[in-house]
C-alpha positions as CSV (number, residue, x, y, z in Angstrom):
1,M,14.0,-11.4,21.7
2,G,16.5,-8.7,22.6
3,V,15.9,-6.3,19.8
4,E,13.1,-3.8,19.8
5,P,12.4,-3.4,16.1
6,Q,11.7,0.5,14.5
7,R,8.2,-0.4,12.8
8,L,9.1,1.6,9.8
9,W,7.6,-0.2,7.0
10,V,3.7,0.6,8.5
11,T,2.4,3.3,6.1
12,S,1.4,6.8,7.9
13,P,-2.3,7.3,7.1
14,A,-1.4,10.8,6.8
15,P,-2.1,12.3,3.5
16,Q,1.4,12.7,1.4
17,G,1.8,14.1,-2.0
18,F,2.9,11.8,-5.1
19,I,6.4,13.4,-5.4
20,S,7.0,12.5,-1.6
21,R,5.7,9.6,-1.8
22,L,7.4,8.2,-4.9
23,S,10.9,9.8,-3.0
24,E,9.9,7.2,0.4
25,V,9.2,4.2,-1.5
26,A,12.4,5.1,-4.0
27,Q,14.5,4.9,-0.8
28,Q,13.2,1.7,0.5
29,T,13.5,-0.3,-2.8
30,Y,16.9,-1.4,-2.6
31,Q,16.4,-2.6,1.0
32,R,13.4,-4.5,0.5
33,K,14.7,-6.3,-2.1
34,A,18.0,-7.0,-0.3
35,I,16.1,-8.5,2.5
36,S,14.2,-10.7,0.2
37,T,17.1,-11.8,-1.2
38,L,18.4,-12.6,2.3
39,C,15.6,-14.5,3.1
40,R,15.4,-16.5,0.2
41,Y,19.1,-17.1,0.5
42,L,18.5,-18.4,3.9
43,G,16.0,-20.5,3.1
44,N,17.2,-22.1,0.6
45,A,20.4,-22.8,2.8
46,V,18.0,-24.5,5.3
47,K,16.3,-26.4,2.9
48,A,19.4,-27.9,2.2
49,G,19.9,-28.8,5.8
50,I,22.6,-26.0,6.2
51,T,21.9,-24.5,9.8
52,P,21.0,-20.9,9.9
53,E,24.0,-19.6,11.7
54,D,26.5,-21.4,9.3
55,A,23.9,-19.9,6.1
56,L,24.4,-16.5,7.8
57,A,28.1,-16.6,8.6
58,A,28.3,-18.0,4.3
59,F,26.0,-15.0,3.7
60,R,28.5,-12.7,4.7
61,K,31.3,-14.2,2.4
62,A,28.6,-14.5,-0.4
63,C,27.1,-11.2,-0.5
64,P,25.1,-10.6,-3.7
65,S,25.2,-7.9,-4.8
66,E,21.6,-6.7,-4.7
67,A,22.0,-7.3,-0.5
68,V,24.5,-5.6,-0.2
69,A,23.0,-2.9,1.5
70,V,22.3,-5.0,4.5
71,F,25.6,-6.5,5.1
72,R,26.9,-3.5,7.0
73,E,24.0,-3.9,9.7
74,L,23.9,-7.7,9.5
75,E,28.0,-8.1,9.9
76,G,27.7,-6.5,13.7
77,V,25.0,-9.4,14.6
78,L,27.3,-11.7,12.9
79,R,30.4,-10.4,15.1
80,Q,28.6,-11.8,18.4
81,P,29.8,-15.0,20.1
82,H,26.0,-16.1,20.1
83,F,23.9,-14.6,17.5
84,S,20.5,-15.9,16.2
85,L,19.0,-16.1,13.2
86,S,15.8,-14.3,14.7
87,H,18.3,-10.9,16.1
88,A,19.9,-11.1,12.3
89,L,16.5,-10.5,10.3
90,L,15.2,-8.2,12.8
91,A,18.9,-5.9,12.8
92,V,18.7,-6.0,9.3
93,G,18.0,-2.5,8.2
94,G,16.1,-1.7,11.3
95,N,13.1,-1.2,8.6
96,V,10.6,-4.3,10.1
97,S,7.2,-4.2,10.2
98,P,4.7,-6.4,13.1
99,V,4.0,-9.2,10.1
100,F,8.0,-9.4,9.8
101,V,8.2,-9.3,13.7
102,A,5.3,-12.3,14.0
103,L,7.1,-14.6,10.8
104,V,10.4,-14.5,13.3
105,R,8.5,-15.3,16.3
106,A,7.0,-18.1,14.7
107,G,10.1,-19.5,13.5
108,E,11.6,-19.5,16.5
109,R,8.5,-21.2,18.5
110,H,7.9,-23.7,16.0
111,G,11.3,-24.1,14.0
112,R,9.7,-24.0,10.7
113,W,12.8,-21.7,9.2
114,D,12.4,-23.1,5.8
115,Y,8.6,-21.9,5.4
116,V,9.2,-19.0,7.5
117,L,12.3,-17.8,5.3
118,G,10.1,-18.3,2.2
119,A,7.0,-16.1,3.9
120,L,9.1,-13.5,4.7
121,A,11.0,-13.5,1.5
122,E,7.2,-13.5,-0.6
123,Y,5.6,-11.1,2.0
124,T,8.3,-8.5,1.4
125,E,7.8,-8.5,-2.4
126,R,4.4,-8.6,-1.9
127,E,4.4,-5.2,-0.1
128,W,6.7,-3.4,-2.5
129,A,4.3,-4.6,-5.2
130,L,1.0,-2.8,-3.1
131,V,3.1,0.5,-2.3
132,F,3.9,0.3,-6.8
133,K,0.2,-0.1,-7.1
134,R,-1.1,2.5,-4.8
135,L,1.3,4.6,-6.5
136,R,0.0,4.1,-9.5
137,A,-3.7,5.0,-8.6
138,V,-2.5,8.7,-7.1
139,A,-0.8,9.1,-10.6
140,A,-4.5,8.4,-12.1
141,V,-5.7,11.2,-9.9
142,T,-2.8,13.8,-10.3
143,V,-3.1,14.1,-13.8
144,L,-6.6,15.4,-13.3
145,F,-4.9,17.6,-10.7
146,A,-2.2,18.8,-13.3
147,V,-5.5,19.6,-15.7
148,A,-7.1,21.7,-12.8
149,Q,-3.7,23.5,-11.7
150,A,-3.9,24.5,-15.7
151,L,-7.5,25.6,-15.6
152,N,-6.6,27.6,-12.3
153,I,-3.6,29.4,-14.1
154,V,-6.1,30.2,-17.4
155,Y,-8.5,31.6,-14.7
156,A,-5.8,33.9,-13.2
157,A,-4.9,35.0,-16.9
158,V,-8.5,35.6,-17.4
159,L,-9.4,37.4,-14.1
160,S,-5.7,39.7,-14.9
161,S,-6.6,40.8,-18.1
162,G,-10.2,43.0,-17.6
163,L,-12.6,40.7,-19.9
164,G,-16.3,41.2,-19.5
165,L,-18.1,39.7,-17.0
166,K,-19.7,37.0,-18.9
167,V,-16.3,35.5,-19.5
168,L,-15.6,35.5,-16.0
169,L,-18.7,34.4,-15.1
170,L,-18.0,31.1,-17.3
171,A,-14.5,31.1,-16.1
172,A,-15.4,30.8,-12.1
173,G,-17.8,28.2,-13.1
174,L,-15.4,25.8,-15.0
175,I,-12.9,26.1,-11.9
176,L,-15.8,25.6,-9.2
177,G,-17.2,23.1,-11.3
178,L,-13.3,21.4,-11.5
179,K,-12.9,22.0,-7.8
180,G,-15.5,19.9,-6.9
181,L,-14.6,17.1,-9.1
182,R,-11.5,17.0,-7.7
183,K,-13.1,16.7,-4.4
184,Q,-15.0,13.8,-5.3
185,I,-11.8,11.7,-7.1
186,S,-9.6,12.3,-4.2
187,V,-12.8,10.6,-2.1
188,V,-12.8,7.4,-4.8
189,A,-9.1,7.6,-4.7
190,T,-8.8,7.1,-1.0
191,Q,-11.6,5.5,-0.4
192,K,-12.7,3.1,-3.3
193,L,-9.6,2.0,-5.2
194,L,-7.2,1.7,-2.0
195,A,-9.7,0.3,0.5
196,K,-10.5,-3.1,-1.6
197,R,-6.7,-3.8,-2.2
198,L,-6.2,-3.3,1.2
199,L,-8.3,-5.6,2.3
200,A,-7.0,-8.1,0.1
201,H,-3.9,-7.6,1.3
202,A,-5.4,-8.2,5.1
203,A,-6.7,-11.4,3.9
204,Y,-3.3,-12.6,2.5
205,T,-1.3,-11.4,5.4
206,L,-3.9,-13.4,7.8
207,G,-3.5,-16.2,6.1
208,L,0.5,-16.3,5.7
209,L,0.7,-15.7,9.7
210,L,-2.0,-18.5,10.3
211,Q,0.1,-20.9,8.3
212,A,3.7,-19.9,9.8
213,G,1.8,-20.7,13.0
214,V,0.8,-17.3,14.8
215,P,-1.6,-17.5,16.6
216,P,-5.3,-15.9,15.8
217,S,-5.3,-13.4,18.4
218,E,-1.8,-12.4,17.7
219,A,-2.7,-12.6,13.7
220,L,-5.3,-10.3,14.6
221,E,-3.1,-7.7,16.3
222,V,-0.6,-7.3,13.5
223,I,-3.3,-6.9,11.3
224,A,-5.2,-4.4,13.0
225,E,-1.4,-2.8,13.3
226,T,-0.4,-2.6,9.6
227,V,-3.2,-2.9,7.0
228,G,-5.8,-1.6,9.5
229,S,-4.0,1.3,10.3
230,Q,-5.0,2.5,7.4
231,L,-8.5,1.6,7.5
232,S,-9.5,3.4,10.7
233,D,-12.8,0.9,11.3
234,L,-11.0,-2.2,10.6
235,D,-8.2,-1.0,12.7
236,K,-10.9,-0.3,15.9
237,G,-12.8,-3.0,15.4
238,I,-10.3,-5.7,15.1
239,R,-8.6,-4.1,18.3
240,E,-11.9,-4.3,20.6
241,V,-12.9,-8.4,19.5
242,A,-9.1,-9.6,19.3
243,G,-9.4,-10.7,23.4
244,Q,-12.6,-12.8,22.0
245,V,-10.2,-15.1,20.1
246,R,-7.9,-15.8,23.2
247,R,-11.2,-16.8,25.3
248,G,-12.3,-19.4,22.9
249,M,-14.5,-17.7,20.3
250,S,-13.7,-18.8,16.8
251,L,-11.8,-16.8,14.7
252,S,-15.1,-16.6,12.1
253,Q,-17.2,-15.2,14.4
254,T,-14.7,-12.8,16.0
255,L,-14.3,-11.4,12.4
256,S,-17.9,-11.2,11.9
257,T,-18.5,-8.5,14.8
258,V,-15.9,-6.6,12.7
259,P,-17.5,-3.7,10.5
260,G,-15.9,-3.5,7.5
261,V,-14.7,-6.8,6.8
262,P,-16.1,-7.8,3.8
263,H,-18.7,-11.4,3.6
264,E,-16.0,-13.1,1.7
265,I,-13.1,-13.0,4.4
266,I,-16.0,-14.1,6.9
267,Q,-16.9,-17.2,5.2
268,A,-13.6,-18.1,3.8
269,V,-12.2,-18.4,7.4
270,A,-15.7,-20.3,8.7
271,L,-15.4,-22.9,5.8
272,G,-11.3,-23.2,6.7
273,E,-12.3,-23.8,10.3
274,R,-14.3,-26.5,9.0
275,T,-11.8,-28.4,7.0
276,G,-8.6,-27.2,8.8
277,T,-7.8,-25.1,5.6
278,V,-8.3,-21.3,6.9
279,D,-4.7,-20.2,5.4
280,E,-5.6,-21.6,1.7
281,H,-9.2,-20.1,1.6
282,L,-8.1,-16.9,2.7
283,Q,-5.5,-16.8,-0.1
284,K,-8.0,-17.2,-2.7
285,V,-10.0,-14.9,-0.9
286,A,-6.9,-12.4,-1.4
287,V,-6.5,-13.2,-5.1
288,A,-10.3,-12.8,-6.1
289,L,-10.6,-9.4,-4.0
290,E,-6.9,-8.4,-5.9
291,Q,-8.6,-9.2,-9.0
292,E,-11.5,-7.2,-8.2
293,A,-9.3,-4.4,-6.9
294,E,-7.6,-4.3,-10.5
295,S,-10.4,-4.4,-12.7
296,A,-11.4,-1.5,-10.5
297,E,-8.7,0.3,-11.5
298,Q,-8.5,-0.1,-14.8
299,R,-12.2,1.3,-15.1
300,W,-10.8,4.1,-12.8
301,V,-7.5,5.0,-15.2
302,M,-9.8,4.5,-18.4
303,V,-12.5,7.4,-17.2
304,S,-9.5,9.8,-15.9
305,V,-7.8,9.5,-19.3
306,V,-11.4,10.4,-21.0
307,T,-12.3,13.0,-18.1
308,S,-8.4,14.3,-18.9
309,Y,-9.2,14.8,-22.9
310,L,-12.4,16.2,-22.0
311,A,-10.9,18.8,-19.8
312,V,-8.3,19.7,-22.5
313,G,-10.8,19.9,-24.7
314,L,-12.9,22.2,-22.6
315,L,-9.7,24.0,-21.5
316,W,-9.3,24.7,-25.9
317,V,-12.8,25.6,-26.4
318,F,-12.3,28.0,-23.1
319,I,-9.1,30.1,-24.6
320,G,-11.0,30.1,-28.0
321,I,-13.8,31.9,-26.3
322,V,-12.0,34.5,-24.6
323,A,-9.9,35.0,-27.8
324,L,-12.8,35.7,-29.6
325,V,-14.4,38.0,-27.0
326,G,-11.1,39.8,-26.8
327,S,-10.9,40.3,-30.4
328,V,-14.4,41.5,-30.4
329,L,-13.7,44.5,-27.4
330,L,-10.7,45.3,-29.1
331,L,-12.2,46.0,-32.3
332,S,-15.3,47.7,-31.2
333,P,-13.2,51.1,-30.5
334,L,-12.2,50.9,-34.2
335,R,-15.7,50.8,-35.7
336,R,-16.8,53.6,-33.8
């Protein structure tokens, strides 16, 4: 290929705060939109019978406003005497995922640039949508964490006020109970909400790669490197069995030995292998898993909102108790 891309689109599995994650997404938004615009522009040109090289040269002269961010890096490739479409695509921004690389290689091998360019644009947009939905799930959890912080402040105020032992015990019980709730919230948010959405994204990406002509073994390795990197069991399992596909084992049999792969995906691949439409069945499963994830997230948001109202209500009750006990303690010396 001649270009070693930096794989910056793969989300690090290390935990990140909501603000830092939001800042990172904001920095990537314009670039991903620009890459999607470039791919759609080139795809329409190729469908119209224009060669990729001529289309890229025309893109230099008529660069859309939302693609200005990628123009400077693309311009260096356009100046080369013998530039290729793959080099130009991989040079855009320098931020490419393994999926992006695999699709470009498939376009080089099979010459299906009309489909590959459309797939690149679609994948870029879908990847951004996945990041946005993950942020939305994290935001729901952040609301409860903010309530927990408010209770921590009240607890600190109580400790510094020297009120009675019963009030302190009540405060300690509330805070400790909420800390346990925070731990449960974290588990639900990271393992329950995001896992199903990531599996849906894995099914969609696998179908996209297979439809583009990427070999099944290479497609599995790409899945392990992108989506699987955020699901440790899936990552390890796929890497261990990817070689079996090269030795002749069917894709469905290989996936059935990987822990963490939903039965729906295995069934879809098995049915697709019999009918020759693996990619189509994977797309359908991806849509079904995505809908299940949406429903689960809506339920979680509803629970988080109700819990937040209850927590705020408990906070006001707690403040009322503190005020009542404080007034009783203040009035007791006066009565004597």
